[in-house]
N, C-alpha and C positions, 0 to 999 in steps of 0.2 A: 504494500500500500504506500503510495507516494506521500511524503510528508509535506503538507501544504499549510502555510501559515494562515492566520485568520484573515489578513488583508487580501491575499491572493484567493483564498476560498470565496470571499465575498465577491470579488471581481469575476471569478469563474462562474459563480452562480448567476450573476447578472447577465453575463454573456450567454450562458446557456438559455436563459429565459428570452433574451433578445433573439437568439437564433430560432427558437421554437416559434416565437411570434412572427418572425420574418418568413419562415417556411410555410406555416399553416394559414397565416392571415394575409400574406402578400404574394409570395412566389407561386405557390400552387394555385391559388385562385386566379392569378393573372393568366396563367396558361389554360386553365379550365374555361375562363370566359372568352378568351380571344383566339385560341389556337385550333380548337376542334372544328373541322370542316364538315358540317352536317349535310352539305349538298353533295359533295363528291367523295367523302371519306378521307381518312388520313388527317394530316395536320398542316396548318398554315404557320410558318415559322418566321416569315419576314414581317415583323411587328414593330411599329413605331413606339415612341415613348408611352403613348396612351393606349397601346394595344391595337391601333388601327393597322390594317393590312396595306403594305406598300408594294408587295409583289406576291403573286399566287403560285409561283413555281415551287416544286417540292423536291427536297434533297433527301435521297434515300437514307443516308447515314443519320440524318436528323430525325427522319420518320422512325427509324429503328430505335434510336436513343429514347425517343419519347414513349414508344411502346414499352421499352424496358423500364422507364421511370414510373409510369402509371402502374405497371405490373408489380414493380418492386415495392411501391407504396402499399399496394393491396396485400402483398405477401408479408411485408415486414412491419408495417405500422398497424393496420387493421383492415379487415376485408370489407372496405367501403365499396358498395355496388357501383357507384359512378366511376370509380377508378378502373374497375374491371371493364365497364362499358366503354370508357375512353380508350383503354388498351385494345379492346376488341375492334373498335373503329379503325385503329391503326393497322392491326393485323389483317383485317379484311382488305384494306387498300394494298398492303404489301403482297398479299396472296394473289390479288387480281392483276396488279401492274408492276410488281417489283423487279421482275427478272426478264431477260431476253430468252429466246427459244433454247439457249444452251444452259440456262439456269444461273447465269451470272447476273448480279444485281446492278441495275443502272445507277448512275450517279444522280441524275436529275430528271424529273418528269414535269409535264404541264399539270395544272390543277386537276384536270380530268383524267390523268393517268397516262396520257400519250408521252412516249419517251423523248427527252431532249438531249441528254448527254449519255453517251455509251458507257458500258462498264469498264472504265479505263484502269481501275486498280481493284484490289480486293477489300478495301476498307469498308465499303458499304456492306459487303458480305459478312465481314467480321462483326459489325454491329447488329446485323440480322441474327447472328448466332445468339447474341445477348438477348435480343427481343424475343425470339422464339423460345429460348430456354426459360426465361422469367415468366413469359405469358403461359407457357405450358404448365408450369406449376400453379400459377394463379387460376387458370381456367380448369385445371384437372384434366386437360386433353392430352393423352399420351402421344397423339399424332404430332402435336406441336413440339414436344420434346424430341421426338424422333427426327423432326425436320431440323432442329437445331444441331443435332448430332451429325446429320447428313451434310449440312452446309459446312460444318467444321471440318469434316473429313475431306470435303471438296477443296477447302482452303489449304489443307495440308498438302494436297497434290499440286497446288498452284503457287505455293509461297516462294519457291525457288525462282519463279519468274512471274511476280505478282501483276505486272502490267501487260505481259504478253505482247501482242502486236502493237500496243500503245506505248511501249517503252522507247524513249528517244535516245537513251544512253548507249554508247558503244562500250559495253561492259568489259571487253577484253583489255581495254586500255586503262580503265579505272573502275573496279567493281566496289560498290559501297554497301555496307551493312548498316541498317538504320536502327536506332534505339526505339523509335516509335513503334515499329512492328513487334519488337520484343515485348513492349509494354502491352499492346493489345492482345498478343498471344497469351501472356500471363493472365490478363483480365478474362479472356474467353475461357481459359481452363478453370479459373476460380468460379465463374458463374455457372459453367456446366457442372462442376462438381457439387456446388451448393444446391442446384436445382434437380440434378439427376441422382445424387448420392453415389455416383460412380467414382471410385478412388483411382481409376486408371489415369485420370487427369493430373494426379500428383506427379507423375513422371515428367509431364510438360512443365509444371511449376518448378520442379527441381532443375530441369535443363535450362530454363530461362534464367533462374536465379544464378546458376553457375556461370552462364554466359555474361550476365550483367556484372557479376563480381569480378570475373577474370578478364573480360574484354573491354567493357565500357568504363569501368571505374579504374582510373589511373591513380594508384596509391602513392606513387612517387611524386607526382606533381599536384595531387589533391584536386583532381578534375574528374567530372563525369561527362564523357563525350556523347554527343548526339549521333555522330556517324563515324564509322571506322572503315578502313580498307577490309576487303574480304579476308585478308590474312591476319587481321587484328592490328594492323599498323595505323598510324595517324598521318594520313597524307597531308603534306604541307601546302594546303590550298584552302580557300574559303569554306568549301564543303567539309573538308577534313577537320578544320578547326572549330566548326560550329558547335555552340552550346545552346541548349534550350532548358532553362531552369524549371519551367512548368512541367515538362515531361519528366524530369528527374524527380521532382517532388511527388508527382503522381505515382510513378513506379515504385518509389521507396515506401510509400504507405501501402501499396499493393503487397510488396514483399514482406513488410512488417506484419501483415495480417496472415501470412502464410507460414510463419515460424514462431516457435517459442524458445528458440535457441538464444540465450542472452548474449553470446559473443557475436552472432550474426546481427542481432538487433543493435548492438553497439556500433558495428561496422556501418549499418544503414544510417544510424544517427550521425556518425561522423561525416559520411558522404553528404548528408543533408546540410550539415553546418557549413561544409565547404561551399556547397551550392548557394546557400542563402547569403553567406558572406561575400562571395564573388558576384552574385546577382543583384545585391542591394544597391540602389542608386544613392550614393553618399551625398549628392547635392539636393535631390528632391524627394528621396524616399521611394518606396515601392520596388518591385522586382522587374528588371528588364525582360523583354520578351525573348530576344536572342542576344548572344554575345559571341565574340571570337576568343578562343582560348589564349591567344597572345595579345589581346587588346587591340587587334587590328580591325579595319572595317569588315563588315559582313556583306553578303549580297542581299540581305533582307532590309528593305527600306523601312520596315516597321520595327526594327530591332529595339529602338529605345522607347517604344510605346509601352504602356502598362495595361494589361488585359485582365478582365475579370477572372477567367479560368485559371490563369497562372497564380493569381492571389488566392483563389479558392483552394487550389491544390497545395500551395505553400502553407497556408494557415493550418489546414488539416494535418499535413505531414508533420509540422512542428508540434502540434498538439498531441497526435498519436504517439510519435516516437519520443517526445518528452515524457509522456505518461509511462510508456512501456519500459524506458530505460532510466526513469527518474532523473533525467537530465535537465537541470535548472536553466541552462543556457537556451535550450529549445523552448521551454515554457516562456522565457523572456522573449524569444523570437515570436512565439504565438501572440503574445500581447502586442508586440511592436507591429506585426503584420495586420492584426485585427484593427488596431488603432489607426493605422494609415488607410486601410481599405474601406472601413465602414462609412466614414463621412463622404468619401469620394464616389463609391460605386452605388450605394443604396439610394433608390429613388423613393423618398418618403411621400411624394405627392401621388404618383401613379402606380407605385408598387414595382416589384422586381428590382434588378440591378442594371445599371448601365454597363456596357461591355468594353468600351474602348476609351482610354485616356491618353493624352499626350504625355511626353516625358516628365513634364512639370506637374502632373496630376490633374490638369484641367480636362474637362470632358471633350473628347474628339467627335463622338457621334451620339445621337440621342436614341438610337434604336435599342430595342430590348431583345430582338431576335433577327436572324438573317440566314445567310448561306452557311455560316459557321457557328453561330450562337443559337442554342436551342434549350430545351427543357432537360438538362442533364447535369453538367458540372455543378451548377449552383445548388439545386435541391439535394444532390447527392452529398455535397460538402456539408450542407447544413444538417442533414439527417445523420451523417456519420459523426459530426462534431457533437451533436446533442447526446448521442449514445455514449461517446467517450467521456464527455463532461459529466454525465450521470455516473459513470464508473469512478471518475476521479473524486466526485463529491460524496460518495458513499461514506457513511460514518464508520471509522475503524472499529 
């Protein structure tokens, strides 16, 4: 049991209640009111500050994420009939329009389901696995769980060449392995194991953990890389030096939930501290979106922006690993990240969070959802944080 003094206990209790109010009275109702497409099925994600729709195109990875989130609320919080209904609306749309005739998931569709963007990578498929697995348990439909397993097996056959004919890279001259795919591979295995009870996914979790520890975490230079050469090297180019603090924070809390080994947890906590210390903007506060490991320019024009999801993942990673390892520095990071993020991202007038800030913390866009922002990172972060805070605040 972590030793928390009375002042911190009071702060943690207040933050816990703040997160619960934000999740159940602001974030979830915003998406329930504005996102459900009762005319065509699925979800509308391009939402302005007040929830008005500014584009009706549908992006399959966001459709799948929203199915997962409503199903997860039903499974984890309480069996609220409307959450299952909203998830069913998404699954029905996915079933009717989600894939091409080969079974690959499109990237984008028109509102009515007509395809707009071909299945140019497997990330839509990966989030479909999460959607079908979580919905399968919520609905009690074994066919949905079976479909999640089948899609996952299909991804396994494609992952060595995830873009197929859409790959523009000449890989024999520079083949790159991405941290992002390791992260979603880990998440798929965790969700499948939670919802099917099948322990065979533990082998994937172990393999990905080993790869992240041995390949992506550079213990000599205190860096967690976003991309590597296929041989494990760090190519001296913008792509090879790229860092993405948000991905690191997200995968570290995934890993922390997969082990009770205290030495591994300490190693994850140390990697998180490196990432937060390197990623923190010392002039304006907040975590940079992208960085270069040598402090050189990146090819990402948005590198210095501050994004909602990066801060969601950083706040929760600091909280969870601080709690699990009793690391007071990470609890201090939790408070610092919360204190910086809350007044800048939260919209107290219309609900939900703004997604995009300039480097100085000023709002860059008013939207609440779009092509990349949906009903996923924010509610998941709030839900996970509430549960962890409840554990921390238990009376010894």
